[in-house]
PDB file of N, CA, C and O in Angstrom, chain B, residues numbered from 101:
ATOM      1  N   UNK B 101      23.610 -54.739  38.270  1.00  0.00           N
ATOM      2  CA  UNK B 101      24.371 -55.754  37.572  1.00  0.00           C
ATOM      3  C   UNK B 101      24.492 -55.339  36.099  1.00  0.00           C
ATOM      4  O   UNK B 101      23.494 -55.025  35.450  1.00  0.00           O
ATOM      5  N   UNK B 102      25.675 -55.342  35.608  1.00  0.00           N
ATOM      6  CA  UNK B 102      25.930 -54.935  34.228  1.00  0.00           C
ATOM      7  C   UNK B 102      26.293 -56.148  33.383  1.00  0.00           C
ATOM      8  O   UNK B 102      27.013 -57.040  33.833  1.00  0.00           O
ATOM      9  N   UNK B 103      25.790 -56.168  32.161  1.00  0.00           N
ATOM     10  CA  UNK B 103      26.131 -57.233  31.236  1.00  0.00           C
ATOM     11  C   UNK B 103      27.048 -56.653  30.171  1.00  0.00           C
ATOM     12  O   UNK B 103      26.797 -55.577  29.628  1.00  0.00           O
ATOM     13  N   UNK B 104      28.092 -57.373  29.890  1.00  0.00           N
ATOM     14  CA  UNK B 104      29.013 -56.917  28.853  1.00  0.00           C
ATOM     15  C   UNK B 104      28.452 -57.287  27.491  1.00  0.00           C
ATOM     16  O   UNK B 104      27.987 -58.407  27.276  1.00  0.00           O
ATOM     17  N   UNK B 105      28.502 -56.349  26.593  1.00  0.00           N
ATOM     18  CA  UNK B 105      28.032 -56.585  25.241  1.00  0.00           C
ATOM     19  C   UNK B 105      29.153 -57.252  24.452  1.00  0.00           C
ATOM     20  O   UNK B 105      30.312 -56.858  24.580  1.00  0.00           O
ATOM     21  N   UNK B 106      28.830 -58.247  23.646  1.00  0.00           N
ATOM     22  CA  UNK B 106      29.887 -58.868  22.846  1.00  0.00           C
ATOM     23  C   UNK B 106      30.449 -57.853  21.859  1.00  0.00           C
ATOM     24  O   UNK B 106      29.722 -56.967  21.410  1.00  0.00           O
ATOM     25  N   UNK B 107      31.708 -57.961  21.518  1.00  0.00           N
ATOM     26  CA  UNK B 107      32.293 -56.988  20.595  1.00  0.00           C
ATOM     27  C   UNK B 107      31.612 -57.059  19.229  1.00  0.00           C
ATOM     28  O   UNK B 107      31.190 -58.126  18.782  1.00  0.00           O
ATOM     29  N   UNK B 108      31.517 -55.907  18.582  1.00  0.00           N
ATOM     30  CA  UNK B 108      30.899 -55.850  17.260  1.00  0.00           C
ATOM     31  C   UNK B 108      31.788 -56.529  16.235  1.00  0.00           C
ATOM     32  O   UNK B 108      33.015 -56.495  16.329  1.00  0.00           O
ATOM     33  N   UNK B 109      31.151 -57.142  15.264  1.00  0.00           N
ATOM     34  CA  UNK B 109      31.944 -57.690  14.165  1.00  0.00           C
ATOM     35  C   UNK B 109      32.507 -56.515  13.382  1.00  0.00           C
ATOM     36  O   UNK B 109      32.054 -55.382  13.548  1.00  0.00           O
ATOM     37  N   UNK B 110      33.468 -56.771  12.552  1.00  0.00           N
ATOM     38  CA  UNK B 110      34.100 -55.683  11.810  1.00  0.00           C
ATOM     39  C   UNK B 110      33.092 -54.973  10.904  1.00  0.00           C
ATOM     40  O   UNK B 110      33.119 -53.748  10.786  1.00  0.00           O
ATOM     41  N   UNK B 111      32.200 -55.742  10.262  1.00  0.00           N
ATOM     42  CA  UNK B 111      31.208 -55.140   9.366  1.00  0.00           C
ATOM     43  C   UNK B 111      30.241 -54.260  10.156  1.00  0.00           C
ATOM     44  O   UNK B 111      29.915 -53.154   9.726  1.00  0.00           O
ATOM     45  N   UNK B 112      29.787 -54.743  11.302  1.00  0.00           N
ATOM     46  CA  UNK B 112      28.860 -53.964  12.119  1.00  0.00           C
ATOM     47  C   UNK B 112      29.548 -52.711  12.642  1.00  0.00           C
ATOM     48  O   UNK B 112      28.933 -51.647  12.706  1.00  0.00           O
ATOM     49  N   UNK B 113      30.809 -52.829  13.013  1.00  0.00           N
ATOM     50  CA  UNK B 113      31.550 -51.681  13.516  1.00  0.00           C
ATOM     51  C   UNK B 113      31.688 -50.623  12.419  1.00  0.00           C
ATOM     52  O   UNK B 113      31.528 -49.429  12.674  1.00  0.00           O
ATOM     53  N   UNK B 114      31.986 -51.072  11.197  1.00  0.00           N
ATOM     54  CA  UNK B 114      32.128 -50.136  10.079  1.00  0.00           C
ATOM     55  C   UNK B 114      30.794 -49.460   9.780  1.00  0.00           C
ATOM     56  O   UNK B 114      30.751 -48.261   9.503  1.00  0.00           O
ATOM     57  N   UNK B 115      29.698 -50.232   9.837  1.00  0.00           N
ATOM     58  CA  UNK B 115      28.382 -49.653   9.558  1.00  0.00           C
ATOM     59  C   UNK B 115      28.010 -48.642  10.635  1.00  0.00           C
ATOM     60  O   UNK B 115      27.493 -47.565  10.338  1.00  0.00           O
ATOM     61  N   UNK B 116      28.276 -48.999  11.883  1.00  0.00           N
ATOM     62  CA  UNK B 116      27.911 -48.120  12.993  1.00  0.00           C
ATOM     63  C   UNK B 116      28.659 -46.792  12.905  1.00  0.00           C
ATOM     64  O   UNK B 116      28.090 -45.741  13.199  1.00  0.00           O
ATOM     65  N   UNK B 117      29.908 -46.831  12.511  1.00  0.00           N
ATOM     66  CA  UNK B 117      30.736 -45.630  12.471  1.00  0.00           C
ATOM     67  C   UNK B 117      30.813 -45.003  11.080  1.00  0.00           C
ATOM     68  O   UNK B 117      31.647 -44.133  10.829  1.00  0.00           O
ATOM     69  N   UNK B 118      29.935 -45.454  10.176  1.00  0.00           N
ATOM     70  CA  UNK B 118      29.947 -44.952   8.807  1.00  0.00           C
ATOM     71  C   UNK B 118      29.527 -43.480   8.803  1.00  0.00           C
ATOM     72  O   UNK B 118      28.521 -43.121   9.416  1.00  0.00           O
ATOM     73  N   UNK B 119      30.284 -42.638   8.122  1.00  0.00           N
ATOM     74  CA  UNK B 119      29.880 -41.230   8.073  1.00  0.00           C
ATOM     75  C   UNK B 119      28.574 -41.082   7.294  1.00  0.00           C
ATOM     76  O   UNK B 119      28.419 -41.655   6.216  1.00  0.00           O
ATOM     77  N   UNK B 120      27.663 -40.333   7.830  1.00  0.00           N
ATOM     78  CA  UNK B 120      26.367 -40.118   7.188  1.00  0.00           C
ATOM     79  C   UNK B 120      26.431 -38.863   6.316  1.00  0.00           C
ATOM     80  O   UNK B 120      27.096 -37.881   6.645  1.00  0.00           O
ATOM     81  N   UNK B 121      25.722 -38.934   5.207  1.00  0.00           N
ATOM     82  CA  UNK B 121      25.683 -37.780   4.311  1.00  0.00           C
ATOM     83  C   UNK B 121      24.823 -36.697   4.944  1.00  0.00           C
ATOM     84  O   UNK B 121      23.718 -36.965   5.417  1.00  0.00           O
ATOM     85  N   UNK B 122      25.332 -35.488   4.950  1.00  0.00           N
ATOM     86  CA  UNK B 122      24.572 -34.369   5.500  1.00  0.00           C
ATOM     87  C   UNK B 122      23.615 -33.864   4.426  1.00  0.00           C
ATOM     88  O   UNK B 122      24.011 -33.709   3.271  1.00  0.00           O
ATOM     89  N   UNK B 123      22.356 -33.604   4.794  1.00  0.00           N
ATOM     90  CA  UNK B 123      21.419 -33.109   3.778  1.00  0.00           C
ATOM     91  C   UNK B 123      21.845 -31.746   3.242  1.00  0.00           C
ATOM     92  O   UNK B 123      22.484 -30.958   3.939  1.00  0.00           O
ATOM     93  N   UNK B 124      21.481 -31.488   2.004  1.00  0.00           N
ATOM     94  CA  UNK B 124      21.848 -30.209   1.387  1.00  0.00           C
ATOM     95  C   UNK B 124      21.103 -29.066   2.074  1.00  0.00           C
ATOM     96  O   UNK B 124      20.149 -29.281   2.822  1.00  0.00           O
ATOM     97  N   UNK B 125      21.558 -27.864   1.804  1.00  0.00           N
ATOM     98  CA  UNK B 125      20.957 -26.676   2.418  1.00  0.00           C
ATOM     99  C   UNK B 125      19.486 -26.548   2.015  1.00  0.00           C
ATOM    100  O   UNK B 125      18.635 -26.210   2.837  1.00  0.00           O
ATOM    101  N   UNK B 126      19.199 -26.823   0.735  1.00  0.00           N
ATOM    102  CA  UNK B 126      17.812 -26.747   0.251  1.00  0.00           C
ATOM    103  C   UNK B 126      16.938 -27.777   0.960  1.00  0.00           C
ATOM    104  O   UNK B 126      15.800 -27.484   1.326  1.00  0.00           O
ATOM    105  N   UNK B 127      17.468 -28.976   1.152  1.00  0.00           N
ATOM    106  CA  UNK B 127      16.711 -30.021   1.837  1.00  0.00           C
ATOM    107  C   UNK B 127      16.432 -29.617   3.274  1.00  0.00           C
ATOM    108  O   UNK B 127      15.323 -29.817   3.770  1.00  0.00           O
ATOM    109  N   UNK B 128      17.426 -29.051   3.949  1.00  0.00           N
ATOM    110  CA  UNK B 128      17.229 -28.605   5.332  1.00  0.00           C
ATOM    111  C   UNK B 128      16.149 -27.528   5.399  1.00  0.00           C
ATOM    112  O   UNK B 128      15.308 -27.546   6.298  1.00  0.00           O
ATOM    113  N   UNK B 129      16.171 -26.583   4.441  1.00  0.00           N
ATOM    114  CA  UNK B 129      15.158 -25.525   4.424  1.00  0.00           C
ATOM    115  C   UNK B 129      13.767 -26.119   4.216  1.00  0.00           C
ATOM    116  O   UNK B 129      12.803 -25.703   4.858  1.00  0.00           O
ATOM    117  N   UNK B 130      13.670 -27.103   3.306  1.00  0.00           N
ATOM    118  CA  UNK B 130      12.379 -27.746   3.042  1.00  0.00           C
ATOM    119  C   UNK B 130      11.870 -28.465   4.282  1.00  0.00           C
ATOM    120  O   UNK B 130      10.687 -28.385   4.612  1.00  0.00           O
ATOM    121  N   UNK B 131      12.768 -29.171   4.968  1.00  0.00           N
ATOM    122  CA  UNK B 131      12.380 -29.900   6.180  1.00  0.00           C
ATOM    123  C   UNK B 131      11.889 -28.923   7.243  1.00  0.00           C
ATOM    124  O   UNK B 131      10.857 -29.153   7.872  1.00  0.00           O
ATOM    125  N   UNK B 132      12.628 -27.830   7.444  1.00  0.00           N
ATOM    126  CA  UNK B 132      12.224 -26.833   8.444  1.00  0.00           C
ATOM    127  C   UNK B 132      10.872 -26.219   8.083  1.00  0.00           C
ATOM    128  O   UNK B 132      10.033 -25.994   8.955  1.00  0.00           O
ATOM    129  N   UNK B 133      10.665 -25.949   6.787  1.00  0.00           N
ATOM    130  CA  UNK B 133       9.396 -25.366   6.341  1.00  0.00           C
ATOM    131  C   UNK B 133       8.250 -26.345   6.599  1.00  0.00           C
ATOM    132  O   UNK B 133       7.192 -25.958   7.097  1.00  0.00           O
ATOM    133  N   UNK B 134       8.472 -27.618   6.255  1.00  0.00           N
ATOM    134  CA  UNK B 134       7.437 -28.632   6.476  1.00  0.00           C
ATOM    135  C   UNK B 134       7.106 -28.761   7.960  1.00  0.00           C
ATOM    136  O   UNK B 134       5.940 -28.890   8.334  1.00  0.00           O
ATOM    137  N   UNK B 135       8.140 -28.725   8.801  1.00  0.00           N
ATOM    138  CA  UNK B 135       7.907 -28.836  10.241  1.00  0.00           C
ATOM    139  C   UNK B 135       7.107 -27.654  10.762  1.00  0.00           C
ATOM    140  O   UNK B 135       6.192 -27.825  11.567  1.00  0.00           O
ATOM    141  N   UNK B 136       7.451 -26.454  10.301  1.00  0.00           N
ATOM    142  CA  UNK B 136       6.711 -25.281  10.781  1.00  0.00           C
ATOM    143  C   UNK B 136       5.264 -25.321  10.290  1.00  0.00           C
ATOM    144  O   UNK B 136       4.352 -24.927  11.017  1.00  0.00           O
ATOM    145  N   UNK B 137       5.048 -25.797   9.053  1.00  0.00           N
ATOM    146  CA  UNK B 137       3.677 -25.911   8.547  1.00  0.00           C
ATOM    147  C   UNK B 137       2.889 -26.934   9.350  1.00  0.00           C
ATOM    148  O   UNK B 137       1.716 -26.714   9.651  1.00  0.00           O
ATOM    149  N   UNK B 138       3.526 -28.056   9.702  1.00  0.00           N
ATOM    150  CA  UNK B 138       2.789 -29.047  10.477  1.00  0.00           C
ATOM    151  C   UNK B 138       2.496 -28.538  11.878  1.00  0.00           C
ATOM    152  O   UNK B 138       1.447 -28.849  12.442  1.00  0.00           O
ATOM    153  N   UNK B 139       3.417 -27.750  12.453  1.00  0.00           N
ATOM    154  CA  UNK B 139       3.143 -27.152  13.769  1.00  0.00           C
ATOM    155  C   UNK B 139       1.953 -26.204  13.676  1.00  0.00           C
ATOM    156  O   UNK B 139       1.079 -26.197  14.544  1.00  0.00           O
ATOM    157  N   UNK B 140       1.932 -25.399  12.602  1.00  0.00           N
ATOM    158  CA  UNK B 140       0.828 -24.452  12.424  1.00  0.00           C
ATOM    159  C   UNK B 140      -0.498 -25.181  12.246  1.00  0.00           C
ATOM    160  O   UNK B 140      -1.508 -24.792  12.833  1.00  0.00           O
ATOM    161  N   UNK B 141      -0.495 -26.240  11.437  1.00  0.00           N
ATOM    162  CA  UNK B 141      -1.754 -26.959  11.219  1.00  0.00           C
ATOM    163  C   UNK B 141      -2.189 -27.662  12.499  1.00  0.00           C
ATOM    164  O   UNK B 141      -3.383 -27.733  12.791  1.00  0.00           O
ATOM    165  N   UNK B 142      -1.231 -28.181  13.267  1.00  0.00           N
ATOM    166  CA  UNK B 142      -1.586 -28.804  14.544  1.00  0.00           C
ATOM    167  C   UNK B 142      -2.194 -27.767  15.474  1.00  0.00           C
ATOM    168  O   UNK B 142      -3.187 -28.037  16.149  1.00  0.00           O
ATOM    169  N   UNK B 143      -1.595 -26.578  15.509  1.00  0.00           N
ATOM    170  CA  UNK B 143      -2.125 -25.509  16.364  1.00  0.00           C
ATOM    171  C   UNK B 143      -3.543 -25.143  15.942  1.00  0.00           C
ATOM    172  O   UNK B 143      -4.416 -24.950  16.787  1.00  0.00           O
ATOM    173  N   UNK B 144      -3.769 -25.048  14.629  1.00  0.00           N
ATOM    174  CA  UNK B 144      -5.103 -24.702  14.135  1.00  0.00           C
ATOM    175  C   UNK B 144      -6.111 -25.778  14.518  1.00  0.00           C
ATOM    176  O   UNK B 144      -7.221 -25.465  14.949  1.00  0.00           O
ATOM    177  N   UNK B 145      -5.730 -27.042  14.362  1.00  0.00           N
ATOM    178  CA  UNK B 145      -6.627 -28.143  14.727  1.00  0.00           C
ATOM    179  C   UNK B 145      -6.911 -28.113  16.225  1.00  0.00           C
ATOM    180  O   UNK B 145      -8.046 -28.325  16.650  1.00  0.00           O
ATOM    181  N   UNK B 146      -5.883 -27.851  17.020  1.00  0.00           N
ATOM    182  CA  UNK B 146      -6.042 -27.798  18.471  1.00  0.00           C
ATOM    183  C   UNK B 146      -7.005 -26.681  18.864  1.00  0.00           C
ATOM    184  O   UNK B 146      -7.880 -26.875  19.708  1.00  0.00           O
ATOM    185  N   UNK B 147      -6.837 -25.508  18.247  1.00  0.00           N
ATOM    186  CA  UNK B 147      -7.710 -24.369  18.554  1.00  0.00           C
ATOM    187  C   UNK B 147      -9.149 -24.680  18.151  1.00  0.00           C
ATOM    188  O   UNK B 147     -10.084 -24.369  18.889  1.00  0.00           O
ATOM    189  N   UNK B 148      -9.328 -25.298  16.972  1.00  0.00           N
ATOM    190  CA  UNK B 148     -10.682 -25.666  16.545  1.00  0.00           C
ATOM    191  C   UNK B 148     -11.304 -26.662  17.518  1.00  0.00           C
ATOM    192  O   UNK B 148     -12.491 -26.573  17.832  1.00  0.00           O
ATOM    193  N   UNK B 149     -10.505 -27.605  17.992  1.00  0.00           N
ATOM    194  CA  UNK B 149     -10.996 -28.581  18.966  1.00  0.00           C
ATOM    195  C   UNK B 149     -11.408 -27.908  20.257  1.00  0.00           C
ATOM    196  O   UNK B 149     -12.436 -28.249  20.842  1.00  0.00           O
ATOM    197  N   UNK B 150     -10.601 -26.945  20.707  1.00  0.00           N
ATOM    198  CA  UNK B 150     -10.938 -26.222  21.935  1.00  0.00           C
ATOM    199  C   UNK B 150     -12.233 -25.436  21.760  1.00  0.00           C
ATOM    200  O   UNK B 150     -13.069 -25.410  22.663  1.00  0.00           O
ATOM    201  N   UNK B 151     -12.405 -24.796  20.605  1.00  0.00           N
ATOM    202  CA  UNK B 151     -13.627 -24.029  20.341  1.00  0.00           C
ATOM    203  C   UNK B 151     -14.837 -24.960  20.321  1.00  0.00           C
ATOM    204  O   UNK B 151     -15.895 -24.626  20.856  1.00  0.00           O
ATOM    205  N   UNK B 152     -14.675 -26.128  19.700  1.00  0.00           N
ATOM    206  CA  UNK B 152     -15.770 -27.096  19.651  1.00  0.00           C
ATOM    207  C   UNK B 152     -16.146 -27.549  21.063  1.00  0.00           C
ATOM    208  O   UNK B 152     -17.329 -27.667  21.383  1.00  0.00           O
ATOM    209  N   UNK B 153     -15.148 -27.803  21.902  1.00  0.00           N
ATOM    210  CA  UNK B 153     -15.424 -28.207  23.281  1.00  0.00           C
ATOM    211  C   UNK B 153     -16.167 -27.110  24.033  1.00  0.00           C
ATOM    212  O   UNK B 153     -17.105 -27.391  24.779  1.00  0.00           O
ATOM    213  N   UNK B 154     -15.751 -25.866  23.839  1.00  0.00           N
ATOM    214  CA  UNK B 154     -16.433 -24.754  24.517  1.00  0.00           C
ATOM    215  C   UNK B 154     -17.893 -24.663  24.076  1.00  0.00           C
ATOM    216  O   UNK B 154     -18.787 -24.458  24.896  1.00  0.00           O
ATOM    217  N   UNK B 155     -18.124 -24.819  22.765  1.00  0.00           N
ATOM    218  CA  UNK B 155     -19.500 -24.751  22.263  1.00  0.00           C
ATOM    219  C   UNK B 155     -20.346 -25.873  22.845  1.00  0.00           C
ATOM    220  O   UNK B 155     -21.486 -25.646  23.252  1.00  0.00           O
ATOM    221  N   UNK B 156     -19.799 -27.077  22.888  1.00  0.00           N
ATOM    222  CA  UNK B 156     -20.575 -28.192  23.425  1.00  0.00           C
ATOM    223  C   UNK B 156     -20.807 -28.002  24.924  1.00  0.00           C
ATOM    224  O   UNK B 156     -21.860 -28.384  25.436  1.00  0.00           O
ATOM    225  N   UNK B 157     -19.838 -27.417  25.633  1.00  0.00           N
ATOM    226  CA  UNK B 157     -20.032 -27.137  27.057  1.00  0.00           C
ATOM    227  C   UNK B 157     -21.125 -26.096  27.255  1.00  0.00           C
ATOM    228  O   UNK B 157     -21.926 -26.203  28.184  1.00  0.00           O
ATOM    229  N   UNK B 158     -21.160 -25.080  26.377  1.00  0.00           N
ATOM    230  CA  UNK B 158     -22.213 -24.066  26.470  1.00  0.00           C
ATOM    231  C   UNK B 158     -23.586 -24.677  26.210  1.00  0.00           C
ATOM    232  O   UNK B 158     -24.552 -24.376  26.911  1.00  0.00           O
ATOM    233  N   UNK B 159     -23.663 -25.546  25.188  1.00  0.00           N
ATOM    234  CA  UNK B 159     -24.934 -26.208  24.891  1.00  0.00           C
ATOM    235  C   UNK B 159     -25.377 -27.055  26.077  1.00  0.00           C
ATOM    236  O   UNK B 159     -26.554 -27.059  26.438  1.00  0.00           O
ATOM    237  N   UNK B 160     -24.440 -27.768  26.679  1.00  0.00           N
ATOM    238  CA  UNK B 160     -24.757 -28.604  27.838  1.00  0.00           C
ATOM    239  C   UNK B 160     -25.243 -27.743  28.995  1.00  0.00           C
ATOM    240  O   UNK B 160     -26.199 -28.102  29.682  1.00  0.00           O
ATOM    241  N   UNK B 161     -24.583 -26.605  29.211  1.00  0.00           N
ATOM    242  CA  UNK B 161     -24.983 -25.712  30.300  1.00  0.00           C
ATOM    243  C   UNK B 161     -26.380 -25.143  30.050  1.00  0.00           C
ATOM    244  O   UNK B 161     -27.179 -25.036  30.980  1.00  0.00           O
ATOM    245  N   UNK B 162     -26.681 -24.776  28.797  1.00  0.00           N
ATOM    246  CA  UNK B 162     -28.008 -24.243  28.476  1.00  0.00           C
ATOM    247  C   UNK B 162     -29.084 -25.303  28.682  1.00  0.00           C
ATOM    248  O   UNK B 162     -30.165 -25.012  29.194  1.00  0.00           O
ATOM    249  N   UNK B 163     -28.778 -26.535  28.280  1.00  0.00           N
ATOM    250  CA  UNK B 163     -29.745 -27.612  28.469  1.00  0.00           C
ATOM    251  C   UNK B 163     -29.952 -27.881  29.953  1.00  0.00           C
ATOM    252  O   UNK B 163     -31.067 -28.189  30.376  1.00  0.00           O
ATOM    253  N   UNK B 164     -28.902 -27.770  30.740  1.00  0.00           N
ATOM    254  CA  UNK B 164     -29.018 -27.989  32.184  1.00  0.00           C
ATOM    255  C   UNK B 164     -29.869 -26.894  32.821  1.00  0.00           C
ATOM    256  O   UNK B 164     -30.619 -27.159  33.761  1.00  0.00           O
ATOM    257  N   UNK B 165     -29.755 -25.655  32.311  1.00  0.00           N
ATOM    258  CA  UNK B 165     -30.571 -24.558  32.838  1.00  0.00           C
ATOM    259  C   UNK B 165     -32.053 -24.798  32.558  1.00  0.00           C
ATOM    260  O   UNK B 165     -32.906 -24.493  33.392  1.00  0.00           O
ATOM    261  N   UNK B 166     -32.353 -25.345  31.384  1.00  0.00           N
ATOM    262  CA  UNK B 166     -33.751 -25.609  31.022  1.00  0.00           C
ATOM    263  C   UNK B 166     -34.362 -26.668  31.933  1.00  0.00           C
ATOM    264  O   UNK B 166     -35.553 -26.624  32.241  1.00  0.00           O
ATOM    265  N   UNK B 167     -33.546 -27.606  32.356  1.00  0.00           N
ATOM    266  CA  UNK B 167     -34.043 -28.695  33.218  1.00  0.00           C
ATOM    267  C   UNK B 167     -34.152 -28.153  34.596  1.00  0.00           C
ATOM    268  O   UNK B 167     -34.549 -28.872  35.513  1.00  0.00           O
TER     269      UNK B 167
END
């Protein structure tokens, strides 16, 4: 079952179809750089977390061997 949406008012229609300003080339480069840096830091945090888990698993295994 489909519901028909009421027509947009003229102001809403103009806002919806308003042309958006495209960011400058420098801004795009900055955004891309920030994104790549955040990906790198996330990867580093993820790797550190994995290493920590491995160490705790090794400690748990050693303690289990002692018991």
